[in-house]
C-alpha positions as semicolon CSV with decimal commas, in nm:
position;residue;x (nm);y (nm);z (nm)
1;M;-9,993;-6,823;7,209
2;S;-9,851;-6,765;7,555
3;A;-9,700;-6,456;7,668
4;A;-9,376;-6,636;7,729
5;R;-9,344;-6,739;7,366
6;R;-9,418;-6,389;7,241
7;T;-9,130;-6,241;7,452
8;V;-8,860;-6,114;7,232
9;P;-8,496;-6,220;7,352
10;K;-8,307;-5,946;7,519
11;R;-7,999;-5,975;7,281
12;K;-8,240;-5,911;6,990
13;L;-8,376;-5,594;7,149
14;E;-8,036;-5,469;7,224
15;Y;-7,931;-5,532;6,863
16;A;-8,235;-5,345;6,739
17;E;-8,153;-5,043;6,949
18;R;-7,794;-5,044;6,844
19;L;-7,874;-5,069;6,481
20;N;-8,149;-4,787;6,508
21;A;-7,901;-4,568;6,696
22;Y;-7,626;-4,603;6,414
23;L;-7,889;-4,539;6,156
24;D;-7,991;-4,214;6,326
25;K;-7,645;-4,100;6,357
26;Y;-7,476;-4,197;6,034
27;Q;-7,570;-4,107;5,667
28;K;-7,269;-4,318;5,507
29;I;-7,303;-4,690;5,533
30;I;-7,155;-4,968;5,340
31;T;-7,230;-5,354;5,342
32;I;-6,945;-5,588;5,360
33;G;-6,924;-5,949;5,249
34;V;-6,745;-6,172;5,501
35;D;-6,749;-6,518;5,324
36;N;-6,437;-6,725;5,440
37;V;-6,338;-6,442;5,669
38;G;-6,244;-6,535;6,016
39;S;-6,382;-6,375;6,333
40;K;-6,022;-6,254;6,423
41;T;-6,008;-6,040;6,119
42;L;-6,336;-5,879;6,196
43;S;-6,208;-5,816;6,558
44;L;-5,907;-5,651;6,437
45;N;-6,079;-5,433;6,209
46;R;-6,333;-5,333;6,470
47;K;-6,048;-5,242;6,702
48;K;-5,879;-5,027;6,413
49;F;-6,166;-4,848;6,304
50;R;-6,331;-4,766;6,634
51;A;-6,067;-4,487;6,689
52;R;-6,190;-4,315;6,375
53;D;-6,549;-4,324;6,477
54;I;-6,614;-4,620;6,225
55;H;-6,827;-4,905;6,347
56;I;-6,879;-5,253;6,213
57;L;-7,212;-5,414;6,293
58;M;-7,283;-5,780;6,197
59;G;-7,600;-5,968;6,233
60;K;-7,848;-6,225;6,095
61;N;-8,026;-6,107;5,775
62;T;-8,364;-6,184;5,924
63;I;-8,325;-5,957;6,221
64;I;-8,175;-5,680;6,008
65;R;-8,472;-5,696;5,766
66;K;-8,712;-5,701;6,062
67;V;-8,557;-5,403;6,220
68;L;-8,552;-5,197;5,887
69;T;-8,903;-5,292;5,826
70;M;-9,033;-5,185;6,173
71;R;-8,822;-4,875;6,132
72;M;-8,985;-4,785;5,806
73;E;-9,337;-4,839;5,938
74;R;-9,261;-4,629;6,254
75;L;-9,121;-4,337;6,073
76;E;-9,358;-4,336;5,765
77;K;-9,557;-4,049;5,901
78;S;-9,325;-3,863;6,138
79;N;-9,013;-3,871;5,917
80;P;-9,080;-3,979;5,574
81;K;-8,714;-3,927;5,462
82;Q;-8,581;-4,171;5,718
83;A;-8,853;-4,423;5,635
84;K;-8,752;-4,407;5,274
85;N;-8,374;-4,445;5,359
86;A;-8,483;-4,774;5,552
87;E;-8,674;-4,905;5,271
88;A;-8,378;-4,845;5,028
89;M;-8,144;-5,028;5,265
90;L;-8,341;-5,346;5,256
91;E;-8,195;-5,432;4,905
92;M;-7,840;-5,415;5,071
93;V;-7,902;-5,694;5,304
94;Q;-7,787;-5,993;5,083
95;G;-7,577;-6,303;5,175
96;N;-7,337;-6,315;5,449
97;C;-7,299;-5,945;5,509
98;G;-7,271;-5,678;5,778
99;F;-7,280;-5,301;5,803
100;I;-6,997;-5,040;5,844
101;F;-7,114;-4,700;5,953
102;L;-6,885;-4,408;5,892
103;P;-6,896;-4,030;5,942
104;Q;-6,941;-3,774;5,670
105;T;-6,573;-3,667;5,683
106;Q;-6,462;-4,024;5,590
107;S;-6,422;-4,111;5,229
108;I;-6,592;-4,422;5,116
109;Q;-6,346;-4,486;4,833
110;K;-6,053;-4,473;5,064
111;L;-6,220;-4,694;5,330
112;R;-6,305;-4,948;5,073
113;E;-5,957;-4,965;4,942
114;E;-5,816;-5,001;5,295
115;I;-6,066;-5,295;5,363
116;T;-6,026;-5,480;5,040
117;N;-5,646;-5,469;5,038
118;E;-5,622;-5,706;5,327
119;K;-5,621;-6,062;5,193
120;V;-5,539;-6,395;5,355
121;Q;-5,409;-6,692;5,147
122;T;-5,589;-7,006;5,201
123;A;-5,605;-7,368;5,079
124;A;-5,875;-7,479;4,843
125;K;-6,157;-7,650;5,039
126;T;-6,404;-7,895;4,895
127;G;-6,747;-7,740;4,784
128;V;-6,646;-7,371;4,796
129;I;-6,701;-7,148;4,504
130;A;-6,357;-7,075;4,352
131;P;-6,288;-6,698;4,342
132;S;-6,019;-6,743;4,082
133;D;-5,881;-6,996;3,838
134;V;-5,634;-7,230;3,953
135;V;-5,349;-7,345;3,706
136;V;-5,099;-7,617;3,806
137;P;-4,758;-7,526;3,655
138;P;-4,547;-7,811;3,494
139;G;-4,253;-7,958;3,668
140;P;-4,177;-8,207;3,946
141;T;-4,435;-8,246;4,217
142;G;-4,234;-8,416;4,478
143;Q;-4,470;-8,722;4,475
144;D;-4,347;-9,087;4,436
145;P;-4,446;-9,296;4,126
146;S;-4,724;-9,458;4,325
147;Q;-4,933;-9,145;4,294
148;T;-4,941;-9,174;3,917
149;A;-5,291;-9,320;3,911
150;F;-5,423;-9,014;4,108
151;F;-5,293;-8,774;3,844
152;Q;-5,428;-8,983;3,551
153;A;-5,763;-8,969;3,720
154;L;-5,751;-8,598;3,691
155;N;-5,650;-8,627;3,322
156;I;-5,304;-8,469;3,390
157;S;-5,023;-8,603;3,172
158;T;-4,715;-8,698;3,370
159;K;-4,389;-8,874;3,359
160;I;-4,140;-9,026;3,595
161;N;-3,820;-8,824;3,634
162;R;-3,556;-8,898;3,893
163;G;-3,795;-9,093;4,099
164;Q;-4,079;-8,866;4,125
165;V;-4,399;-8,767;3,931
166;E;-4,343;-8,472;3,703
167;I;-4,632;-8,283;3,528
168;M;-4,562;-8,238;3,166
169;S;-4,750;-7,918;3,089
170;A;-4,965;-7,663;3,263
171;V;-5,311;-7,786;3,370
172;R;-5,626;-7,570;3,449
173;L;-5,740;-7,753;3,774
174;I;-6,011;-7,512;3,899
175;N;-6,222;-7,272;3,703
176;K;-6,347;-6,938;3,847
177;G;-6,690;-6,956;3,969
178;E;-6,724;-7,338;3,992
179;K;-6,730;-7,545;4,314
180;V;-6,399;-7,697;4,420
181;S;-6,415;-8,080;4,371
182;R;-6,260;-8,309;4,628
183;S;-5,993;-8,450;4,409
184;A;-5,879;-8,089;4,300
185;A;-5,870;-7,991;4,676
186;E;-5,665;-8,299;4,748
187;L;-5,422;-8,231;4,471
188;C;-5,361;-7,871;4,599
189;V;-5,279;-8,016;4,942
190;M;-5,059;-8,264;4,793
191;L;-4,868;-7,998;4,592
192;N;-4,868;-7,750;4,878
193;I;-5,069;-7,498;4,673
194;K;-5,285;-7,238;4,856
195;P;-5,442;-7,081;4,550
196;F;-5,709;-6,853;4,690
197;Y;-5,699;-6,521;4,871
198;Y;-5,994;-6,413;5,088
199;G;-6,082;-6,092;5,249
200;I;-6,360;-5,852;5,322
201;T;-6,549;-5,725;5,027
202;V;-6,755;-5,427;4,984
203;E;-7,098;-5,502;4,822
204;H;-7,337;-5,192;4,841
205;V;-7,304;-4,822;4,935
206;F;-7,560;-4,609;5,107
207;D;-7,457;-4,254;5,069
208;N;-7,703;-3,987;5,194
209;G;-8,010;-4,162;5,082
210;E;-7,872;-4,313;4,756
211;V;-7,801;-4,685;4,731
212;F;-7,571;-4,828;4,462
213;P;-7,338;-5,132;4,402
214;A;-6,976;-5,074;4,515
215;D;-6,858;-5,141;4,160
216;V;-6,979;-4,768;4,089
217;L;-6,680;-4,651;4,284
218;D;-6,437;-4,788;4,018
219;I;-6,563;-4,546;3,759
220;S;-6,313;-4,259;3,733
221;E;-6,370;-3,898;3,596
222;A;-6,189;-4,005;3,294
223;D;-6,434;-4,290;3,222
224;I;-6,716;-4,048;3,261
225;A;-6,572;-3,804;3,015
226;A;-6,490;-4,076;2,764
227;S;-6,846;-4,201;2,778
228;F;-6,979;-3,837;2,738
229;F;-6,739;-3,787;2,435
230;R;-6,849;-4,113;2,284
231;A;-7,214;-4,032;2,327
232;T;-7,174;-3,679;2,165
233;R;-6,997;-3,827;1,861
234;E;-7,281;-4,074;1,826
235;V;-7,549;-3,800;1,857
236;A;-7,354;-3,576;1,597
237;A;-7,329;-3,861;1,340
238;L;-7,702;-3,941;1,380
239;C;-7,805;-3,569;1,342
240;L;-7,574;-3,539;1,027
241;A;-7,724;-3,857;0,882
242;L;-8,081;-3,714;0,945
243;H;-7,996;-3,346;0,836
244;Y;-8,123;-3,241;1,164
245;P;-7,906;-2,963;1,312
246;T;-7,818;-2,971;1,686
247;A;-7,553;-2,840;1,913
248;A;-7,347;-3,151;1,851
249;S;-7,371;-3,159;1,473
250;A;-7,376;-2,777;1,399
251;P;-6,994;-2,733;1,423
252;H;-6,936;-3,031;1,184
253;S;-7,198;-2,878;0,942
254;I;-7,029;-2,527;0,950
255;L;-6,690;-2,674;0,898
256;D;-6,815;-2,885;0,590
257;A;-6,968;-2,566;0,440
258;Y;-6,651;-2,385;0,496
259;K;-6,461;-2,648;0,305
260;N;-6,709;-2,609;0,033
261;I;-6,636;-2,235;0,019
262;L;-6,266;-2,295;-0,003
263;A;-6,324;-2,532;-0,293
264;V;-6,536;-2,261;-0,462
265;G;-6,276;-2,000;-0,403
266;L;-5,995;-2,211;-0,542
267;A;-6,209;-2,239;-0,871
268;C;-6,271;-1,864;-0,888
269;E;-5,960;-1,666;-1,001
270;N;-6,098;-1,321;-0,939
271;Y;-6,230;-1,369;-0,575
272;S;-6,013;-1,435;-0,286
273;W;-5,968;-1,364;0,092
274;P;-5,664;-1,413;0,318
275;N;-5,709;-1,773;0,431
276;L;-5,770;-1,867;0,049
277;V;-5,456;-1,688;-0,048
278;K;-5,242;-1,890;0,196
279;V;-5,407;-2,225;0,084
280;K;-5,316;-2,136;-0,272
281;E;-4,961;-2,059;-0,170
282;V;-4,936;-2,394;-0,007
283;L;-5,078;-2,572;-0,303
284;A;-4,827;-2,399;-0,533
285;D;-4,535;-2,530;-0,321
286;P;-4,637;-2,826;-0,103
287;S;-4,288;-2,879;0,010
288;K;-4,295;-2,585;0,244
289;F;-4,601;-2,745;0,421
290;Q;-4,406;-3,076;0,452
291;A;-4,087;-2,911;0,574
292;A;-4,295;-2,715;0,855
293;A;-4,480;-3,025;0,958
294;A;-4,207;-3,296;0,947
295;P;-4,014;-3,326;1,292
296;T;-3,632;-3,249;1,252
297;D;-3,383;-3,478;1,464
298;T;-3,088;-3,236;1,438
299;A;-3,050;-2,863;1,343
300;P;-2,768;-2,681;1,162
301;T;-2,523;-2,514;1,399
302;G;-2,607;-2,135;1,445
303;T;-2,983;-2,175;1,329
304;E;-3,283;-2,229;1,526
305;T;-3,485;-2,551;1,499
306;A;-3,815;-2,516;1,324
307;P;-4,098;-2,571;1,550
308;V;-4,296;-2,894;1,510
309;V;-4,667;-2,774;1,427
310;E;-4,924;-3,023;1,583
311;E;-5,269;-3,068;1,457
312;E;-5,419;-2,884;1,757
313;E;-5,206;-2,581;1,670
314;E;-5,330;-2,601;1,317
315;E;-5,684;-2,591;1,422
316;E;-5,624;-2,296;1,646
317;S;-5,436;-2,104;1,373
318;S;-5,729;-2,175;1,146
319;V;-5,968;-1,994;1,384
320;A;-5,727;-1,702;1,410
321;A;-5,704;-1,679;1,024
322;G;-6,073;-1,665;0,977
323;G;-6,205;-2,027;1,002
324;M;-6,481;-2,096;1,258
325;F;-6,371;-2,445;1,357
326;G;-6,058;-2,656;1,356
327;G;-6,112;-2,942;1,088
328;S;-6,014;-3,303;1,016
329;G;-6,057;-3,533;0,727
330;S;-6,056;-3,357;0,388
331;D;-5,958;-3,024;0,559
332;S;-5,591;-3,071;0,433
333;D;-5,583;-2,750;0,224
334;E;-5,684;-2,531;0,515
335;S;-5,453;-2,699;0,758
336;S;-5,168;-2,669;0,499
337;D;-5,224;-2,301;0,472
338;E;-5,191;-2,257;0,856
339;D;-4,868;-2,434;0,874
340;E;-4,724;-2,222;0,586
341;S;-4,819;-1,913;0,797
342;D;-4,666;-2,046;1,118
343;S;-4,347;-2,139;0,957
């Protein structure tokens, strides 16, 4: 092979130098998908972000992978951490994508929302993958009766009304994830329908050495807490079924034991303790408990409205009265007693 053929084009060398410079400087990187996005949109975003030290870098996937691979090999001994980061970023290079480099002070979540909120409405083009369903609404189409055969070819029921074709019922013309057919694209043009909205999408995130899909950013703290509580309940249920005590199941076991103690105490006439006395009082006159627990819409003049006792308050009062944990289920005797004391 001659030396001339081995020569790397200058533009590729400049691109590699620029990409390596950004990788050395920034530890927060996101990849963006730019399918059906015009160059003008990218240019406007470059100009807008440059003042905030945020840079967009596009390029061919083959060149990007080559630069990352060479960087990984070059830094494997001198800087293993940077080499590992370059290796992790290889999985981010997928499809028609580009990089956005942002400083540590910039929030990835806020930048993602800012980027993805910008959408451009476009017509359906033949052969593209539909990003959403397209439903043609019923009603007049503005087309003359000579176009009836076209609608019949698409299995769309129509009728002639006042000299124009009218669609009788809503029709799902295009399904999400499927290619747009030529006839469907032509019908959208005829009806002046621009069904699709395109914009920049965020695909992957690189944050200080960690690579993860951008969908992870949609997970909120409430979602994490809900998953944790759900898993804790499942662990507690499994441990109770196996009679294997753990931190998750111990409170339930102790509460069940206390319920059994209350049941034994109710059967024993000569043995009692403060909580049991209150339970017996409520059992003797349940109307007091019902009056305290039922919400009142109006109160008599000159008297104070009885406070509505919620279940959480009952559980707290149970602890104060001597119980170890707030209960639920068959714990009606104990909670009844606590409401009696509150009222």
